[in-house]
C-alpha positions, -999 to +999 in steps of 0.1 A: -274-167-555-284-193-526-278-193-490-265-225-467-260-238-442-236-268-446-219-281-474-245-316-472-269-292-489-249-289-521-235-324-517-261-347-504-245-377-508-211-369-497-197-376-463-199-339-445-172-334-412-175-305-393-138-291-380-160-268-351-128-270-326-126-250-293-134-218-285-133-192-318-164-199-333-197-173-337-234-191-344-234-208-375-247-180-399-253-190-439-231-190-465-236-173-497-231-195-530-227-179-562-225-196-598-196-178-617-204-163-647-176-183-668-193-202-699-182-239-682-205-271-686-194-279-653-207-262-620-178-234-608-193-220-575-177-196-548-186-197-514-181-169-495-194-160-458-185-188-444-190-195-402-181-233-398-155-251-418-158-284-432-143-315-446-158-331-479-147-367-476-142-390-510-135-429-505-114-446-529-130-480-546-097-493-545-070-471-521-035-466-530-024-455-492-025-425-494-052-395-479-046-359-492-062-326-482-072-303-511-076-264-503-087-245-528-084-213-538-100-177-541-077-148-534-091-154-496-116-135-503-143-170-517-134-205-520-136-221-557-156-252-542-160-270-576-133-261-600-105-261-575-121-288-549-146-316-555-138-323-589-106-321-578-113-340-550-134-373-572-106-373-601-077-385-570-105-405-552-112-420-591-068-430-587-070-442-555-067-412-531-085-410-502-092-378-511-108-351-487-115-308-501-118-280-465-139-258-472-123-226-452-134-201-429-120-165-451-100-140-432-122-113-408-112-085-413-098-068-378-085-102-366-058-093-344-023-100-350-014-126-347-009-152-375-015-181-354-049-176-351-060-161-389-091-186-397-074-201-428-045-210-409-065-226-378-089-245-403-063-258-428-043-272-392-074-288-380-083-305-412-046-323-415-053-333-382-082-352-385-074-365-418-043-386-396-066-393-374-090-407-397-064-426-418-037-429-392-015-456-416-017-434-451+006-412-462-005-378-467-002-350-485-016-315-493-029-299-529-038-263-532-046-244-558-034-198-553-041-183-526-053-225-514-021-228-527-002-203-503-022-219-472-013-254-479+024-238-483+021-226-447+011-258-433+041-275-454+063-251-439+047-254-404+070-254-378+048-275-359+053-314-358+014-319-379+033-314-419+022-332-447+043-354-461+041-347-496+029-315-511+017-303-546+009-264-555-008-255-584+002-214-596+005-207-555+002-169-542+038-174-524+053-137-517+031-113-494+062-088-503+074-062-528+076-070-565+057-100-573+030-097-546-009-108-557-027-082-541-058-095-537-049-119-512-021-098-500-050-074-491-077-098-474-052-111-454-034-076-448-064-062-438-075-093-416-040-089-393-040-052-396-002-061-388+025-053-421+053-068-399+031-098-395+028-100-430+064-104-445+059-132-422+035-153-447+061-157-476+066-191-485+093-191-498+112-169-467+100-203-443+119-231-462+139-254-441+153-284-448+125-308-431+103-295-460+087-326-473+087-334-512+069-304-530+055-306-570+050-271-582+033-262-619+020-232-633+010-220-667+039-190-674+008-167-693-009-165-658-017-132-654-034-129-620-003-151-598+027-146-622+046-174-622+076-156-606+063-170-570+067-201-583+107-197-595+108-179-559+095-211-541+114-236-565+147-220-555+142-212-522+135-254-521+167-263-540+183-239-517+177-258-491+184-292-507+149-302-502+134-323-531+110-296-551+095-301-591+085-278-609+064-280-644+058-248-665+030-247-685+029-225-722-005-214-721-031-227-694-035-192-680-049-187-639-076-212-619-083-238-642-078-262-623-100-298-629-116-269-658-080-270-681-088-245-710-096-255-746-058-254-765-037-253-733-009-279-724-022-280-686-046-309-691-025-337-680-016-321-649-034-347-629-018-375-642+019-360-636+007-355-602+004-389-597+034-395-615+052-374-592+040-394-557+045-425-576+084-420-573+084-410-544+108-428-524+083-441-499+059-456-523 
């Protein structure tokens, strides 16, 4: 385990922006960095104890006119900074996207009963606002993985005006109600809110309105962590509301593959599928 105060210590060649805004921030304390024990050839570090949010910026060599906010997953317990964050941002910047990876604060136990003050939501909103101010001419999308997909879905269905122009959710946590709930994400959020009624308001499929931006959802059928029913429920809700939605289901891939797609998986071209989908949108 390693302790750091900023992601600039892990990624010295990357521009790192602090997202500290307003009150509610304690004194900066060290984050914990743990190497995943999975047998990967690539870095797979997990961040926890995050006291201050940061945004890592990746400039494209040749811009396609789009910026994208990437939100890694981790069950609202850790942030999978490499596999679902920085490595994704690198790939997207090579494809022409001005990419940003968010290292967000995690829910704090007994944080109160106000969803609007949940640290991950506050940080994600601040990140989207920051990106729009930094690159005002770009169409700004959002991509989230697992619990990060839940957070991206929240932003995409936010009642406030600052929502993304397009959304990609990878094996997202969608429902916080009975049946298909992802227990880890649910417990970490409910322990923060300490209010069961507020938790029910966090189900993304219950927040869909006709003005939600186009959405691409990708999920593996053999995902045994966040079951595919999450994505099916969301896609059906989007279609019912006449929102442009594309659902891609892979036969094999499991959960949490990110850019480190397992051998034998048919999800290895998901980044190309995403880029093709963005190119087909009306404003491209």
